[in-house]
C-alpha positions, -999 to 999 in steps of 0.1 A, spaced: 2 0 0 17 34 -11 21 60 15 -1 88 13 5 122 -2 10 156 9 -23 168 -2 -39 134 12 -23 140 50 -28 179 47 -68 171 39 -70 144 69 -52 171 92 -75 199 82 -106 176 87 -94 167 124 -87 201 133 -120 215 119 -140 185 137 -118 193 168 -128 232 170 -164 224 160 -170 201 189 -183 212 223 -155 195 242 -134 213 263 -99 208 265 -84 198 300 -61 226 318 -24 218 315 -11 198 344 18 212 364 50 188 364 63 188 399 101 184 406 112 153 427 146 158 451 163 130 464 167 130 504 201 144 498 190 174 477 157 178 501 180 175 531 201 208 517 170 228 512 157 219 548 189 221 563 189 186 579 208 157 577 192 132 548 190 104 576 170 127 596 145 137 566 142 98 557 134 90 593 105 121 592 93 102 556 91 69 575 73 88 604 48 109 578 59 141 588 73 151 558 56 148 522 73 121 498 66 97 478 82 61 478 91 49 445 103 14 455 113 0 490 149 15 490 138 48 468 122 78 485 118 114 465 104 142 475 81 168 457 99 201 458 71 225 458 53 202 490 84 202 504 85 243 501 51 242 515 59 223 544 90 241 554 70 273 554 45 261 581 71 238 600 75 247 635 101 234 660 83 213 687 114 216 706 111 239 739 139 263 739 160 271 769 157 306 782 
């Protein structure tokens, strides 16, 4: 079977565009892509040791995603929001 000619491809594309613009469907809003950080990268931002950050992830104290049994990543936007609302629960000596 021979490949379609340029004119045939253009006609097919224009009919698809016309059908898409004439339909009453709405397009989905583009999704934002979140940047994921390793424990070492996220720990630099949070100014804690990576082991501490991984411990907090195990305890559910910090937003994270577990990709496998050994791989944990931290979404940058959620980490920044978490840090903005973070309060140290350790009592300060006077």
